[in-house]
N, C-alpha and C positions, 0 to 999 in steps of 0.2 A: 186677772183681764182689766179691771177696774184702774188699778193703778197703772197699767200700761197704757190705756187709754189716755190717762189723765197726763201721764209722761210725754206721749206724743204731740197733746196741746202745748203743755209748756213748753217743751224745748222748741215748738215752730214759732212763739212768741218773741223770741229773744235769739234766735239761729242768724240773724241779719247785724245785729248787734256790732260785732268786732269786725265786720266786712263794710259799715257803712261808706267808709273811704273807699274801698275796691267798688263799690255798687255805684257810688258817686262818677267815678272815673269812667266804670265799663259803660254806665246808661248815660253818660256826658249831662249830668245835673249837678246840681249844687248840693254842699253837705247838709244844708235844710230840706232840700228836696228829697233827699236820700233819706233822712230822718223820717220821712212819711211811709215808708217801708214797714218801720215798726208803729208810726201814729196810725196807718191806716187798718192794721189787724188789731190793735187795742179799740179803735173805735167800733169796727164791726163786731167785737168780741162784747162788747158792752151794750151795744143794741140787742143782740142775740140772747146773751144770757137770761136775763129775766123772763124773756118770750119762751126759751127752752126750758128753765125752770117750770113755770108755770103749766106748759103742755105737758112736762113729766109728771106735774103731779095730777094731772087731770087724765093722761091716757097711756101713763106707762114710762117709767126712766128707762128702760133698756133701748127700746125703739127711737128715743132720742138722742141716746148716745150713738146707734147706729147710723142714724142722720148726719149728726155732727161726724164723725167719722169720714163718711163718705165725703163730705163738704172739705175736710182737711184733705184727703188725698187729691180731689177735682184740684184745689187750690194750688198744692205743691206742685202738681204735673203742669199746671198754666205756668205758675211763677217759673219753673223749670225750664220750659220749653222758650219762655219771652226773655231770659234772660240771654242766650247766645245772641238772639236778634237784636240785641239792644233795644227792647221796646218796653221803655218806662211805664208805659200805661197799662200794658201787660200784666209787668210784673207787680204793680199796686192792685191790678184788679185779682191777680192770684192769690196774695195778702189778704185782701179783703174777703176773701172766700174761706182761708184758712181760718180767718178770725171770726166766720160764722159759727166754726167749730166750739168756741168757748163754753156753749151750753152744755157740753161734757162735763164740766165740775159740778154743776149744782145738780145734776143727774145722777154722776157718780156718786154723789153723798145721801142723794136719797134712794138708790138701789140699795145702797151698803146699810141704811138704817131698814129698809124694808126686808132686807132678807137674812141678815147676819145676827147672831146670839147677843143678849147685851154684854156677854164676858169679853167678846171681840170687840165690839163697835166701836170703843173708845181708841183702841189703837190704830184702826184701820181709817177711823177717822182722821187721826193724827198724821198717818201715813199720808191720806190723800191731800191733806193742806199741807205738807210740807214739799209733795209733789211739784205744787207751785214754783215753788221756790228752787227746788235742786232741778227739776227740768230745764227752767229757764237759765241755769248757771252754768249747765252743763252743755246747754245749747251755745252758751258766749264761749266755752272753752274749745268746743268742737269746731267752732266757725273758720278759725284763724288756719289751724294747719289743713282742712279741708279746701280752702279757697286757695291757699298756696299751692295745693297738690293736685287738685283736679278743677279751680276754678269757682266762681260763685255760683253758677247753676248747680253744684254739687250739693250744697247746703239746702235746697229744695228736693232733691232726690233722697238726701236722707229722712227729710221728715216725712215723704211719699212712703218710704219703706217702714217706717216705725208705724205710721198710720195704716197700712196695710196688714200688717201683723197684727195690730190691734183689732182692726175691723175682722179678721179672719178668726181672732179668739173670742172676740164679742159674738158673733154669729152663733158659736157653741153653746156659749153660757143660755141656761134656760131662763124661761121669765118666772118673777116670783109667783106664788102662789096667792101670795096678796092681792087683792083687786086694789085699783086705783081709787084716788079720792072722789068726791061726790062731783057728780057731771059739771058742767060748766063751761065756760068758753074764754079763747082768749082776747084781750083788749086789744084790739089793733089801734084804735084812736090813740089808746096811752104809747103804744109802741113807736106809733109815728111821731108823737109831740117830743116823745125821749130823743128818738134819733135826731130829729131835728134842734133841740136844744142842745146835744152833744156835740153835733156837727158844728154848730155856729160858736162855740164857745171854744174848742180847739182850734177852729181856722182863724178865730180873733187872735188867740194867743201866739200861734205859730206864724201869724202873718203882722203881726204889731208892727216889729220892726222895718220890715220891709215897705209896707204901706203907711206907716206913720200911725202913732197912736191916738192920735187927737182926728185921723181922718175919718170923713162919713163912714168908709166902708168899715173899719173897724168898730167905729161907733154902733152903727145899724148892726153889726153883727153880735156885739154885747147886750144891747138892746133885745134882739131878736131871741137871745139866748134865754135873757130873763123872762120874755114874754112866753117862750115858748115852754119853759120851766114852772113857770106859775100856771100855765092851762093845764099842764100833767098834773099837777099836785090838783086841782079844780076836778078833774075827770079822774083821777084816782079815787077822790073821796066819794065822787055820785054813783061810779059803776057799782053793779052788783058783784063783779066778778074783776077786781083791778089787777092789772099787770105787776104791779107793785104795791102789796099791801103795806100804807103808808105808816101804820102802827108797828110793823117790823122794822121800818126805818129810824123812827123817833119816839118809838115806844120806849119806856123807863128801862126794860129790861138789855134792850140792844142798842140803846142809842150809843153810849160811849164807846162799845165795841165797833159799830160802823163808822164814827166819827176816827177812832184811832187806826181802824183800817185804811180808810181814804189815805190819811195824813202820812201814815209810815209808808205806805204806797208810792206818793208823791218823792217821799226821799230817798227810798230804793229805787225807784227808777231815774231817778235824776243822777244818782251815783252810777249805775251802769250804762247810761249812756256818756256820761262824763268820762269813764275810765278808759275805753278805747279812743277816743278822740283825744285825750290827754296823751297817753302812750305812744301815741303814733305821730304826734306832732313832728316835723321836721327836728334834728337837732340843729340846725343853725337858730333855731329861735331860742336855744339854750333851756329848753326842759329837758336835755340830757337824756333823752329815750332814742324817738325816732322807730320804734319798732314795728315790724312788721305784721301782716293778720296772725300768723302764726305764733310770732312769740308773745303777741298779745293775749291769745287763747292760754297759754302756758302760764303768764302772769296771773290771768283769772281764773286758773286751776283751784288756787286756795280757798277761792268762794264755793265752789261747787262742793268741794272736800269737806269742808265744815259745816255746808249745809247738809251735808248727809250725817253728819255725825252729830250734829245738833238735833236730829228729828228723834232718836231714842233718849235724849239728855232731855228735851222738851216734854217727853212723856213720863219721865221721871220726876221731874219738878211739879207737873202737874197732877201727879197721884198724890204728891206728898203734900203742896201747897196749893195746887189748885192751878188750873190754866191761865188766868189772868197774872199770877205771878212769874208764868214762863213767858206771856207777852212782853212786861214789863222788862225781865230781864235783856230780852232782846232789844227792846227799844232804846234801853239806856247803853247797852254795847253799841247799838248803830250810832249814837250820838260820838260816843269815843272813837270809832272807827271812821265816820266821815270826817269829824274834826281833824282827826290824824292825816286823814287825806288831802287836805285841805291846806295844813299848814307844815307837813314834816312829809314831803315826798321828792326829796331830793336824791334818793338813790333807790335801786330798784328791792333792797332789803327790807327798809322801811315800807314800800308800796305793798311787798307780800305780807307782812305783818298786818297792815290795815286790811288786806284783801281777805286774810283768813279772821280775822275779828268781824269783820262784814258779814262773812258767809256763816258765822255761828251766830251772830246778831237775827238777822234775817231768818234763819233756820229755827230758832226758836220761837218769834213771833210769828212765822207763818203755821209753824206745825200747831199751834196753841188756837189758833182762830175758827178751825173749825169746830173744836173742842165747845169752844165758848157759845157760837151760834146755836150748833144742833143742842146744846144742853138747855136753852133758853126757849127754844119753841116745839109744838106738838109734833108729833110725825106726820101729819098731814101738811105741815106748813113747810117741812124740812127742804125740798125742792125751792120755794119761794125765799126763803129767809137765806139759803147757802147760796142760791142765786143773785139775791141782794147784794151778799156780803162779798161776792167774787164779782159782781159788777162794781162795786166801789174799789177794789184791788184795782181792775182795769182802767177805770176812769183815772184813781190815782195815778197809775203807771203812765197811762196817756199824758195827761198833765205834767208828770214829770219828767218825761222824756223832753216834751216842748220848753217846760220851763228851764231845763238846764243848758239846751240849746240857745234859747233867747238869752239868756243870761250870758254865757260865753261869747254868741256874736254880739252883743252890745258892748263889751268889753273892746272891738275891735277899733281903729280909729278911723277905719271905712269898710263899708261892705266887702271890697275886694281885697282888705288885708288881713293876715292870720291874725287871732286873737293873741294877747298876751297872756302869760302865764298867770297874771294877776286874775283874770277872767274865770280861769277854774278854780283858783283859791277861793273866790268867792261865792262860786256855782257850790263847791263842796260845803263849803262853812254853811250857807244857806241850809244844804239838804241836811246837815247836823241839827242845824234848829228846826227845822220842819220835823225830825223823828224825835227830839226833845218834846215836841208839842204832843207827839203821840203818846208818849210815858206818862205826861202832865194829866190826860185827858183822862186816862184809866187809873189814876190813883184813888179816886172816891167812887163807890159804886154801891148800890143796894141791890137785894134781890140774889139769886142764886148765881154759882160759879161753877162752869163745867160742864162737861157731858153728863147728862141725865142725872144733874144734883150733885156734883161733887161741892167740895166745902166752900163756903164764901171767903175771899179775900177783900179785905177793906183796905 
């Protein structure tokens, strides 16, 4: 049931990716505006995740998972109903509600650690970590055929069905006998400051080209993001029960893992945003594809399949060499895959090979993250620490999707002109460089490595 709940949230995150062009056409908005169907989910998830993790640590993870699944179901129904009505605002609102279910992930880790015996914990943690990527990849694959067969609204009905099944299952899961952690309260001031900082940052990045990078609006948004982030850090250091324990963010045991998570997520979501846009470009532009949404989904099937295959492989590497070695292997493979997509993409066979390698890369990387985080914190910090790591994945994903769209759009000769192939090449290569940074960040690290005291890999 935990895996199904995590899968439902993960598939909701990327279900719109392969169909962004169809949504832009159906809702009569630009491609940049349609990309906010992804960014809105990630933004809401980034704000909800640390709050949910903290509430789960205080009052019980199971009940927070149930609330998250209810929000996922409600948002899916709202978006599905709004799509045939051509209501862009309604679909975005539904995506925001879906994004609020992001707190399911840290609470799933917390409930697993609270209830499972130590012998099974590492395997389940690895599976939950992999589900973040596997569900996302399967969402991209399923989206194309569903849109062509039943229309864009069918994507949200699929997520609603998955959320309903997960909710029905979790209701029957008994609450753990262990009591939650010591009493406390949720830091609402910190949550408000974090939300404001994220909104200002993402809005500035996404609208920079349209409004002008030196315009007063964009400069003001960047200044506001920095000011709100600074205020957030000050508040978190002073309150008795912070929303985000900054020691979990920048402490010596988790700093490298958290930075690598953020960086790699930027690279990954840049890639998965670029692929559908690239292969669906009209053949007249010289890209030699012009795929429909259904064919795009099939083209991205190797990503999902190799992510599934990578989860047990990551467990074997983690058991023998430590989860850090598994993460680094994934990051290096991501560099190769993204570089290949940028430089060698003239045939379908080439793209399929790079997609398979990309799936293997991110399957290894994401499957190892949960073990790295869980093994470095006390049990009562599990929800907070995994929530923080999840928010870094989400923020990195939001920045990555916006960054990819900005790079490609900036390569066009004019705002109303389609981007040239060189724009996609640049964006893929930049994503590969970002993935390389993630591999470099984790080369040196002191302290323990892995779930519950696995061996150290320097």
